[in-house]
N, CA, C, O and the ligand as a Tripos MOL2 file, in Angstrom:
@<TRIPOS>MOLECULE
protein
  221   219    56     0     0
PROTEIN
NO_CHARGES

@<TRIPOS>ATOM
      1 N         137.5840   81.6180   14.3200 N.3       1 MET1
      2 CA        137.0820   82.1000   15.6040 C.3       1 MET1
      3 C         138.0090   83.1760   16.1480 C.2       1 MET1
      4 O         139.1780   82.9160   16.4310 O.2       1 MET1
      5 N         137.4910   84.3620   16.2880 N.am      2 SER2
      6 CA        138.3260   85.4550   16.7660 C.3       2 SER2
      7 C         137.7890   86.0360   18.0660 C.2       2 SER2
      8 O         138.2900   87.0470   18.5580 O.2       2 SER2
      9 N         136.7880   85.4040   18.6070 N.am      3 GLU3
     10 CA        136.2150   85.9170   19.8440 C.3       3 GLU3
     11 C         136.9940   85.4110   21.0460 C.2       3 GLU3
     12 O         137.2040   84.2090   21.2120 O.2       3 GLU3
     13 N         137.4110   86.3360   21.8650 N.am      4 ASP4
     14 CA        138.0780   85.9620   23.0970 C.3       4 ASP4
     15 C         137.2710   86.4800   24.2730 C.2       4 ASP4
     16 O         137.2420   87.6810   24.5430 O.2       4 ASP4
     17 N         136.6320   85.5830   24.9520 N.am      5 ALA5
     18 CA        135.8310   85.9990   26.0920 C.3       5 ALA5
     19 C         136.7460   86.3100   27.2600 C.2       5 ALA5
     20 O         137.6110   85.5040   27.6040 O.2       5 ALA5
     21 N         136.5640   87.4720   27.8730 N.am      6 PRO6
     22 CA        137.3590   87.7820   29.0530 C.3       6 PRO6
     23 C         137.0720   86.7810   30.1560 C.2       6 PRO6
     24 O         135.9200   86.5970   30.5500 O.2       6 PRO6
     25 N         138.0870   86.1500   30.6410 N.am      7 GLY7
     26 CA        137.8650   85.1190   31.6400 C.3       7 GLY7
     27 C         138.0820   83.7460   31.0570 C.2       7 GLY7
     28 O         138.4200   82.8040   31.7740 O.2       7 GLY7
     29 N         137.8910   83.6320   29.7770 N.am      8 GLY8
     30 CA        138.2570   82.4070   29.0740 C.3       8 GLY8
     31 C         137.3180   81.2370   29.2700 C.2       8 GLY8
     32 O         137.5920   80.1420   28.7780 O.2       8 GLY8
     33 N         136.2290   81.4370   29.9680 N.am      9 THR9
     34 CA        135.3180   80.3160   30.1470 C.3       9 THR9
     35 C         134.2420   80.3450   29.0690 C.2       9 THR9
     36 O         133.6910   81.3980   28.7460 O.2       9 THR9
     37 N         133.9630   79.1950   28.5340 N.am     10 ARG10
     38 CA        132.9610   79.1120   27.4980 C.3      10 ARG10
     39 C         131.6870   78.5380   28.1030 C.2      10 ARG10
     40 O         131.7160   77.5470   28.8330 O.2      10 ARG10
     41 N         130.5890   79.1700   27.7900 N.am     11 GLN11
     42 CA        129.3290   78.6870   28.3500 C.3      11 GLN11
     43 C         128.9930   77.3040   27.8130 C.2      11 GLN11
     44 O         129.1280   77.0350   26.6200 O.2      11 GLN11
     45 N         128.5640   76.4490   28.6960 N.am     12 LEU12
     46 CA        128.2200   75.0990   28.2890 C.3      12 LEU12
     47 C         126.7200   74.9900   28.0650 C.2      12 LEU12
     48 O         125.9390   75.7350   28.6560 O.2      12 LEU12
     49 N         126.3330   74.0760   27.2240 N.am     13 PRO13
     50 CA        124.8970   73.8590   27.0240 C.3      13 PRO13
     51 C         124.2360   73.5400   28.3530 C.2      13 PRO13
     52 O         124.6430   72.6010   29.0370 O.2      13 PRO13
     53 N         123.2290   74.3040   28.7240 N.am     14 PRO14
     54 CA        122.6310   74.1890   30.0380 C.3      14 PRO14
     55 C         121.7110   72.9980   30.1830 C.2      14 PRO14
     56 O         121.4560   72.5620   31.3060 O.2      14 PRO14
     57 N         121.2070   72.4620   29.1030 N.am     15 PHE15
     58 CA        120.2960   71.3360   29.2130 C.3      15 PHE15
     59 C         120.1970   70.6170   27.8820 C.2      15 PHE15
     60 O         120.8160   71.0120   26.8940 O.2      15 PHE15
     61 N         119.4380   69.5970   27.8770 N.am     16 HIS16
     62 CA        119.2170   68.8660   26.6310 C.3      16 HIS16
     63 C         118.3230   69.6920   25.7130 C.2      16 HIS16
     64 O         117.6660   70.6410   26.1420 O.2      16 HIS16
     65 N         118.3160   69.3140   24.4610 N.am     17 CYS17
     66 CA        117.4530   69.9940   23.5110 C.3      17 CYS17
     67 C         116.0040   69.9380   23.9970 C.2      17 CYS17
     68 O         115.4890   68.8560   24.2800 O.2      17 CYS17
     69 N         115.3480   71.0880   24.0950 N.am     18 PRO18
     70 CA        113.9720   71.1200   24.5870 C.3      18 PRO18
     71 C         112.9820   70.5370   23.5920 C.2      18 PRO18
     72 O         111.8130   70.3340   23.9210 O.2      18 PRO18
     73 N         113.4370   70.2730   22.3970 N.am     19 TYR19
     74 CA        112.5180   69.7890   21.3620 C.3      19 TYR19
     75 C         112.6120   68.2950   21.1620 C.2      19 TYR19
     76 O         111.5960   67.6200   21.0010 O.2      19 TYR19
     77 N         113.8340   67.7690   21.1720 N.am     20 CYS20
     78 CA        113.9750   66.3370   20.9340 C.3      20 CYS20
     79 C         114.7160   65.6380   22.0660 C.2      20 CYS20
     80 O         114.7600   64.4090   22.1080 O.2      20 CYS20
     81 N         115.3020   66.4110   22.9880 N.am     21 GLY21
     82 CA        115.9450   65.8070   24.1350 C.3      21 GLY21
     83 C         117.3830   65.3890   23.9020 C.2      21 GLY21
     84 O         118.0080   64.8190   24.7970 O.2      21 GLY21
     85 N         117.9190   65.6540   22.7370 N.am     22 ASP22
     86 CA        119.2840   65.2630   22.4570 C.3      22 ASP22
     87 C         120.2710   66.1550   23.2070 C.2      22 ASP22
     88 O         119.9730   67.3020   23.5400 O.2      22 ASP22
     89 N         121.4380   65.6030   23.4590 N.am     23 GLU23
     90 CA        122.4370   66.3590   24.2220 C.3      23 GLU23
     91 C         123.4610   67.0440   23.3280 C.2      23 GLU23
     92 O         124.3530   67.7390   23.8160 O.2      23 GLU23
     93 N         123.3360   66.8520   22.0420 N.am     24 GLU24
     94 CA        124.3510   67.3780   21.1380 C.3      24 GLU24
     95 C         124.0740   68.8400   20.7910 C.2      24 GLU24
     96 O         123.6510   69.1630   19.6810 O.2      24 GLU24
     97 N         124.3190   69.7000   21.7520 N.am     25 LEU25
     98 CA        124.0870   71.1190   21.5360 C.3      25 LEU25
     99 C         125.4090   71.8170   21.2410 C.2      25 LEU25
    100 O         126.4090   71.5980   21.9250 O.2      25 LEU25
    101 N         125.3970   72.6460   20.2290 N.am     26 THR26
    102 CA        126.5930   73.3980   19.8860 C.3      26 THR26
    103 C         126.2320   74.8780   19.7800 C.2      26 THR26
    104 O         125.0990   75.2150   19.4370 O.2      26 THR26
    105 N         127.1860   75.7610   20.0720 N.am     27 PRO27
    106 CA        126.9240   77.2030   19.9660 C.3      27 PRO27
    107 C         126.4590   77.5630   18.5760 C.2      27 PRO27
    108 O         126.9540   77.0290   17.5830 O.2      27 PRO27
    109 N         125.4990   78.4750   18.5090 N.am     28 HIS28
    110 CA        124.9270   78.8590   17.2250 C.3      28 HIS28
    111 C         125.0930   80.3520   17.0250 C.2      28 HIS28
    112 O         124.6790   81.1450   17.8710 O.2      28 HIS28
    113 N         125.6830   80.7330   15.9330 N.am     29 GLY29
    114 CA        125.8150   82.1520   15.6180 C.3      29 GLY29
    115 C         126.7200   82.8670   16.6020 C.2      29 GLY29
    116 O         127.6260   82.2750   17.1890 O.2      29 GLY29
    117 N         126.4550   84.1470   16.7660 N.am     30 GLU30
    118 CA        127.3300   84.9660   17.5940 C.3      30 GLU30
    119 C         126.7630   85.1860   18.9870 C.2      30 GLU30
    120 O         127.4560   85.6960   19.8680 O.2      30 GLU30
    121 N         125.5190   84.8090   19.1890 N.am     31 SER31
    122 CA        124.9270   84.9830   20.5030 C.3      31 SER31
    123 C         125.4640   83.9460   21.4710 C.2      31 SER31
    124 O         125.5490   82.7600   21.1500 O.2      31 SER31
    125 N         125.8270   84.4080   22.6610 N.am     32 ALA32
    126 CA        126.3810   83.4970   23.6510 C.3      32 ALA32
    127 C         125.3220   82.5590   24.1950 C.2      32 ALA32
    128 O         125.6420   81.5170   24.7680 O.2      32 ALA32
    129 N         124.0510   82.9290   24.0150 N.am     33 ASP33
    130 CA        122.9910   82.1070   24.5760 C.3      33 ASP33
    131 C         122.1980   81.3770   23.4980 C.2      33 ASP33
    132 O         121.0970   80.8860   23.7460 O.2      33 ASP33
    133 N         122.7660   81.3140   22.3120 N.am     34 ALA34
    134 CA        122.0870   80.6110   21.2310 C.3      34 ALA34
    135 C         122.7500   79.2630   20.9900 C.2      34 ALA34
    136 O         123.9760   79.1580   20.9490 O.2      34 ALA34
    137 N         121.9350   78.2490   20.8340 N.am     35 TRP35
    138 CA        122.4380   76.8930   20.6680 C.3      35 TRP35
    139 C         121.7230   76.2130   19.5290 C.2      35 TRP35
    140 O         120.5870   76.5400   19.1880 O.2      35 TRP35
    141 N         122.4210   75.2540   18.9470 N.am     36 ARG36
    142 CA        121.7970   74.4640   17.9080 C.3      36 ARG36
    143 C         121.8810   72.9940   18.2710 C.2      36 ARG36
    144 O         122.9120   72.5080   18.7370 O.2      36 ARG36
    145 N         120.7910   72.3050   18.0520 N.am     37 CYS37
    146 CA        120.7530   70.8750   18.3360 C.3      37 CYS37
    147 C         121.2760   70.1110   17.1190 C.2      37 CYS37
    148 O         120.8270   70.3210   15.9920 O.2      37 CYS37
    149 N         122.2140   69.2380   17.3700 N.am     38 GLY38
    150 CA        122.8140   68.4860   16.2750 C.3      38 GLY38
    151 C         121.9250   67.3630   15.7870 C.2      38 GLY38
    152 O         122.1630   66.8030   14.7170 O.2      38 GLY38
    153 N         120.9060   67.0280   16.5540 N.am     39 ALA39
    154 CA        120.0370   65.9150   16.1910 C.3      39 ALA39
    155 C         118.8490   66.3700   15.3430 C.2      39 ALA39
    156 O         118.5490   65.7750   14.3080 O.2      39 ALA39
    157 N         118.1790   67.4270   15.7910 N.am     40 CYS40
    158 CA        116.9940   67.8780   15.0600 C.3      40 CYS40
    159 C         117.2670   69.1890   14.3200 C.2      40 CYS40
    160 O         116.4010   69.7070   13.6150 O.2      40 CYS40
    161 N         118.4860   69.7180   14.4920 N.am     41 LEU41
    162 CA        118.9400   70.9150   13.7710 C.3      41 LEU41
    163 C         118.1250   72.1630   14.0950 C.2      41 LEU41
    164 O         118.1210   73.1240   13.3260 O.2      41 LEU41
    165 N         117.4480   72.1470   15.2130 N.am     42 ARG42
    166 CA        116.7440   73.3490   15.6410 C.3      42 ARG42
    167 C         117.7330   74.2760   16.3490 C.2      42 ARG42
    168 O         118.6350   73.8260   17.0560 O.2      42 ARG42
    169 N         117.5440   75.5560   16.1420 N.am     43 ALA43
    170 CA        118.3630   76.5320   16.8560 C.3      43 ALA43
    171 C         117.4610   77.3060   17.7950 C.2      43 ALA43
    172 O         116.3300   77.6570   17.4570 O.2      43 ALA43
    173 N         117.9840   77.5640   18.9790 N.am     44 PHE44
    174 CA        117.1510   78.2520   19.9590 C.3      44 PHE44
    175 C         118.0480   79.0450   20.8980 C.2      44 PHE44
    176 O         119.2630   78.8450   20.9300 O.2      44 PHE44
    177 N         117.4460   79.9350   21.6510 N.am     45 THR45
    178 CA        118.2180   80.7150   22.6080 C.3      45 THR45
    179 C         117.7900   80.3530   24.0170 C.2      45 THR45
    180 O         116.6620   79.9290   24.2710 O.2      45 THR45
    181 N         118.7200   80.5360   24.9010 N.am     46 VAL46
    182 CA        118.4410   80.2930   26.3080 C.3      46 VAL46
    183 C         118.5400   81.6200   27.0310 C.2      46 VAL46
    184 O         119.5610   82.3030   26.9530 O.2      46 VAL46
    185 N         117.4950   81.9820   27.7260 N.am     47 ARG47
    186 CA        117.5030   83.2570   28.4220 C.3      47 ARG47
    187 C         117.2570   83.0680   29.9090 C.2      47 ARG47
    188 O         116.3240   82.3860   30.3330 O.2      47 ARG47
    189 N         118.1070   83.6810   30.6640 N.am     48 LEU48
    190 CA        117.9610   83.6140   32.1180 C.3      48 LEU48
    191 C         116.8940   84.6150   32.5570 C.2      48 LEU48
    192 O         116.9440   85.7930   32.2010 O.2      48 LEU48
    193 N         115.9460   84.1340   33.3220 N.am     49 ILE49
    194 CA        114.8830   85.0380   33.7610 C.3      49 ILE49
    195 C         114.8790   85.2480   35.2700 C.2      49 ILE49
    196 O         114.1730   86.1170   35.7810 O.2      49 ILE49
    197 N         115.6630   84.4560   35.9740 N.am     50 ALA50
    198 CA        115.7340   84.6320   37.4130 C.3      50 ALA50
    199 C         116.9330   83.8690   37.9500 C.2      50 ALA50
    200 O         117.3760   82.8890   37.3510 O.2      50 ALA50
    201 N         117.4530   84.3240   39.0810 N.am     51 THR51
    202 CA        118.5610   83.5970   39.6860 C.3      51 THR51
    203 C         118.3390   83.4590   41.1820 C.2      51 THR51
    204 O         118.1000   84.4400   41.8860 O.2      51 THR51
    205 N         118.4210   82.2540   41.6410 N.am     52 GLY52
    206 CA        118.4760   81.9860   43.0780 C.3      52 GLY52
    207 C         117.3480   82.5650   43.8900 C.2      52 GLY52
    208 O         117.5140   82.8440   45.0780 O.2      52 GLY52
    209 N         116.2040   82.7490   43.2690 N.am     53 VAL53
    210 CA        115.0850   83.3040   44.0170 C.3      53 VAL53
    211 C         114.1510   82.1740   44.4230 C.2      53 VAL53
    212 O         113.6230   81.4600   43.5710 O.2      53 VAL53
    213 N         113.9550   82.0200   45.6870 N.am     54 SER54
    214 CA        112.9950   81.0150   46.1390 C.3      54 SER54
    215 C         111.8470   81.7010   46.8460 C.2      54 SER54
    216 O         111.9890   82.7800   47.4210 O.2      54 SER54
    217 N         110.7210   81.0500   46.7850 N.am     55 ARG55
    218 CA        109.5720   81.6510   47.4360 C.3      55 ARG55
    219 C         108.6920   80.5890   48.0610 C.2      55 ARG55
    220 O         107.6660   80.9110   48.6600 O.2      55 ARG55
    221 ZN        116.8900   68.5650   19.1500 Zn       56 ZN56
@<TRIPOS>BOND
     1     1     2 1
     2     2     3 1
     3     3     4 2
     4     3     5 am
     5     5     6 1
     6     6     7 1
     7     7     8 2
     8     7     9 am
     9     9    10 1
    10    10    11 1
    11    11    12 2
    12    11    13 am
    13    13    14 1
    14    14    15 1
    15    15    16 2
    16    15    17 am
    17    17    18 1
    18    18    19 1
    19    19    20 2
    20    19    21 am
    21    21    22 1
    22    22    23 1
    23    23    24 2
    24    23    25 am
    25    25    26 1
    26    26    27 1
    27    27    28 2
    28    27    29 am
    29    29    30 1
    30    30    31 1
    31    31    32 2
    32    31    33 am
    33    33    34 1
    34    34    35 1
    35    35    36 2
    36    35    37 am
    37    37    38 1
    38    38    39 1
    39    39    40 2
    40    39    41 am
    41    41    42 1
    42    42    43 1
    43    43    44 2
    44    43    45 am
    45    45    46 1
    46    46    47 1
    47    47    48 2
    48    47    49 am
    49    49    50 1
    50    50    51 1
    51    51    52 2
    52    51    53 am
    53    53    54 1
    54    54    55 1
    55    55    56 2
    56    55    57 am
    57    57    58 1
    58    58    59 1
    59    59    60 2
    60    59    61 am
    61    61    62 1
    62    62    63 1
    63    63    64 2
    64    63    65 am
    65    65    66 1
    66    66    67 1
    67    67    68 2
    68    67    69 am
    69    69    70 1
    70    70    71 1
    71    71    72 2
    72    71    73 am
    73    73    74 1
    74    74    75 1
    75    75    76 2
    76    75    77 am
    77    77    78 1
    78    78    79 1
    79    79    80 2
    80    79    81 am
    81    81    82 1
    82    82    83 1
    83    83    84 2
    84    83    85 am
    85    85    86 1
    86    86    87 1
    87    87    88 2
    88    87    89 am
    89    89    90 1
    90    90    91 1
    91    91    92 2
    92    91    93 am
    93    93    94 1
    94    94    95 1
    95    95    96 2
    96    95    97 am
    97    97    98 1
    98    98    99 1
    99    99   100 2
   100    99   101 am
   101   101   102 1
   102   102   103 1
   103   103   104 2
   104   103   105 am
   105   105   106 1
   106   106   107 1
   107   107   108 2
   108   107   109 am
   109   109   110 1
   110   110   111 1
   111   111   112 2
   112   111   113 am
   113   113   114 1
   114   114   115 1
   115   115   116 2
   116   115   117 am
   117   117   118 1
   118   118   119 1
   119   119   120 2
   120   119   121 am
   121   121   122 1
   122   122   123 1
   123   123   124 2
   124   123   125 am
   125   125   126 1
   126   126   127 1
   127   127   128 2
   128   127   129 am
   129   129   130 1
   130   130   131 1
   131   131   132 2
   132   131   133 am
   133   133   134 1
   134   134   135 1
   135   135   136 2
   136   135   137 am
   137   137   138 1
   138   138   139 1
   139   139   140 2
   140   139   141 am
   141   141   142 1
   142   142   143 1
   143   143   144 2
   144   143   145 am
   145   145   146 1
   146   146   147 1
   147   147   148 2
   148   147   149 am
   149   149   150 1
   150   150   151 1
   151   151   152 2
   152   151   153 am
   153   153   154 1
   154   154   155 1
   155   155   156 2
   156   155   157 am
   157   157   158 1
   158   158   159 1
   159   159   160 2
   160   159   161 am
   161   161   162 1
   162   162   163 1
   163   163   164 2
   164   163   165 am
   165   165   166 1
   166   166   167 1
   167   167   168 2
   168   167   169 am
   169   169   170 1
   170   170   171 1
   171   171   172 2
   172   171   173 am
   173   173   174 1
   174   174   175 1
   175   175   176 2
   176   175   177 am
   177   177   178 1
   178   178   179 1
   179   179   180 2
   180   179   181 am
   181   181   182 1
   182   182   183 1
   183   183   184 2
   184   183   185 am
   185   185   186 1
   186   186   187 1
   187   187   188 2
   188   187   189 am
   189   189   190 1
   190   190   191 1
   191   191   192 2
   192   191   193 am
   193   193   194 1
   194   194   195 1
   195   195   196 2
   196   195   197 am
   197   197   198 1
   198   198   199 1
   199   199   200 2
   200   199   201 am
   201   201   202 1
   202   202   203 1
   203   203   204 2
   204   203   205 am
   205   205   206 1
   206   206   207 1
   207   207   208 2
   208   207   209 am
   209   209   210 1
   210   210   211 1
   211   211   212 2
   212   211   213 am
   213   213   214 1
   214   214   215 1
   215   215   216 2
   216   215   217 am
   217   217   218 1
   218   218   219 1
   219   219   220 2
@<TRIPOS>SUBSTRUCTURE
     1 MET1         2 RESIDUE 1 A MET
     2 SER2         6 RESIDUE 1 A SER
     3 GLU3        10 RESIDUE 1 A GLU
     4 ASP4        14 RESIDUE 1 A ASP
     5 ALA5        18 RESIDUE 1 A ALA
     6 PRO6        22 RESIDUE 1 A PRO
     7 GLY7        26 RESIDUE 1 A GLY
     8 GLY8        30 RESIDUE 1 A GLY
     9 THR9        34 RESIDUE 1 A THR
    10 ARG10       38 RESIDUE 1 A ARG
    11 GLN11       42 RESIDUE 1 A GLN
    12 LEU12       46 RESIDUE 1 A LEU
    13 PRO13       50 RESIDUE 1 A PRO
    14 PRO14       54 RESIDUE 1 A PRO
    15 PHE15       58 RESIDUE 1 A PHE
    16 HIS16       62 RESIDUE 1 A HIS
    17 CYS17       66 RESIDUE 1 A CYS
    18 PRO18       70 RESIDUE 1 A PRO
    19 TYR19       74 RESIDUE 1 A TYR
    20 CYS20       78 RESIDUE 1 A CYS
    21 GLY21       82 RESIDUE 1 A GLY
    22 ASP22       86 RESIDUE 1 A ASP
    23 GLU23       90 RESIDUE 1 A GLU
    24 GLU24       94 RESIDUE 1 A GLU
    25 LEU25       98 RESIDUE 1 A LEU
    26 THR26      102 RESIDUE 1 A THR
    27 PRO27      106 RESIDUE 1 A PRO
    28 HIS28      110 RESIDUE 1 A HIS
    29 GLY29      114 RESIDUE 1 A GLY
    30 GLU30      118 RESIDUE 1 A GLU
    31 SER31      122 RESIDUE 1 A SER
    32 ALA32      126 RESIDUE 1 A ALA
    33 ASP33      130 RESIDUE 1 A ASP
    34 ALA34      134 RESIDUE 1 A ALA
    35 TRP35      138 RESIDUE 1 A TRP
    36 ARG36      142 RESIDUE 1 A ARG
    37 CYS37      146 RESIDUE 1 A CYS
    38 GLY38      150 RESIDUE 1 A GLY
    39 ALA39      154 RESIDUE 1 A ALA
    40 CYS40      158 RESIDUE 1 A CYS
    41 LEU41      162 RESIDUE 1 A LEU
    42 ARG42      166 RESIDUE 1 A ARG
    43 ALA43      170 RESIDUE 1 A ALA
    44 PHE44      174 RESIDUE 1 A PHE
    45 THR45      178 RESIDUE 1 A THR
    46 VAL46      182 RESIDUE 1 A VAL
    47 ARG47      186 RESIDUE 1 A ARG
    48 LEU48      190 RESIDUE 1 A LEU
    49 ILE49      194 RESIDUE 1 A ILE
    50 ALA50      198 RESIDUE 1 A ALA
    51 THR51      202 RESIDUE 1 A THR
    52 GLY52      206 RESIDUE 1 A GLY
    53 VAL53      210 RESIDUE 1 A VAL
    54 SER54      214 RESIDUE 1 A SER
    55 ARG55      218 RESIDUE 1 A ARG
    56 ZN56       221 GROUP 0 **** ****
């Protein structure tokens, strides 16, 4: 691992696996928003589409 994120904080898995509900999510590949489920071995990305907007 040679990646050093400025700020030093590592993004945490935002939720359980959307496919099987397991919590064992680990970073996948080089994308900061890609995760892999350790239970069902699915890999997926998480994309933010909005922040703090209420209506
Ligand atoms: Zn899963």
